[in-house]
C-alpha positions in Angstrom: 0.0 0.0 0.0 2.9 2.4 0.8 4.3 1.9 -2.7 0.9 2.8 -4.3 0.7 6.0 -2.2 4.3 7.0 -3.2 3.5 6.4 -6.8 0.3 8.4 -6.6 2.2 11.2 -4.8 4.8 11.2 -7.5 2.2 11.3 -10.2 0.4 14.2 -8.5 3.6 16.1 -8.1 4.5 15.7 -11.8 0.9 16.8 -12.8 1.3 19.9 -10.6 4.7 20.6 -12.1 3.3 20.2 -15.7 0.4 22.6 -14.8 2.8 25.2 -13.5 4.9 24.9 -16.6 1.9 25.3 -18.8 0.8 28.4 -16.9 4.3 29.9 -17.3 4.3 29.2 -21.0 0.9 30.8 -21.3 2.3 33.9 -19.5 5.2 34.0 -21.9 2.9 33.7 -24.9 0.7 36.5 -23.5 3.8 38.7 -22.9 5.0 38.1 -26.5 1.6 38.8 -27.9 1.3 42.0 -25.9 4.5 43.2 -27.3 3.4 42.3 -30.8 0.2 44.3 -30.4 1.3 47.2 -28.3 5.0 48.0 -29.0 5.8 50.3 -31.8 8.4 47.7 -33.0 6.0 44.8 -32.0 5.8 42.8 -35.2 9.6 43.1 -35.7 10.2 42.0 -32.2 7.7 39.1 -32.6 9.4 37.8 -35.7 12.8 38.0 -34.2 11.6 36.2 -31.1 9.6 33.7 -33.1 12.5 32.6 -35.4 15.0 32.6 -32.6 13.0 30.8 -29.8 9.4 30.1 -30.5 9.3 28.3 -33.9 8.5 24.6 -33.6 11.4 24.0 -36.0 14.8 24.6 -34.4 16.9 26.9 -36.6 20.3 25.5 -37.5 22.1 28.9 -37.4 21.7 32.6 -37.7 21.7 32.4 -41.5 18.5 30.3 -41.4 16.9 32.8 -39.0 17.9 35.6 -41.3 16.3 33.8 -44.3 13.0 33.5 -42.5 13.1 37.2 -41.5 13.8 38.1 -45.1 10.7 36.0 -46.1 8.7 38.1 -43.6 10.0 41.2 -45.4 12.4 42.1 -42.6 15.7 43.1 -44.1 18.3 43.6 -41.3 21.8 42.5 -40.6 22.8 39.8 -38.1 24.1 42.4 -35.8 20.9 44.4 -35.9 18.9 41.2 -35.4 21.0 40.6 -32.2 20.2 44.1 -31.0 16.4 43.6 -31.7 16.5 40.2 -30.0 18.0 41.7 -26.9 15.5 44.6 -26.9 12.6 42.1 -27.4 13.8 39.9 -24.6 14.1 43.0 -22.4 10.4 43.8 -23.2 9.3 40.3 -22.4 11.2 40.3 -19.2 9.8 43.7 -18.2 6.2 42.5 -18.8 6.8 39.3 -16.9 9.0 40.5 -14.0 8.4 44.3 -13.8 10.8 47.1 -13.8 12.1 49.8 -11.5 10.6 53.3 -11.6 14.0 54.6 -13.0 13.5 52.5 -16.1 9.8 53.2 -16.4 9.7 56.1 -18.8 12.2 54.6 -21.3 10.3 51.3 -21.4 6.9 52.9 -21.6 8.1 55.1 -24.5 8.6 51.8 -26.5 4.9 51.1 -26.3 3.8 54.4 -27.7 3.4 54.5 -31.4 4.5 57.7 -33.1 
């Protein structure tokens, strides 16, 4: 009987862990979609994030990512892609984890379309 309880406890623990993981992935998806819709560079950031991290197909290298961005009519250099990737990650991080008041005005300015 103790073995059955241990197995049930382990299964319940794994189920809770999977549920927490799903919730975190949903939060990340929501943050990325918020950036896509609200940030003045939203579509660009989305495409860069998608081809670097979110695509179900793992990219072999930066050249493959650049090809997909070109197909999406985004013509940038690898160096610029790296800059945009870091900016997009910073935006996602800000949405998920918050920011200090000192950074507030700069970050909020990125969400205002001109």
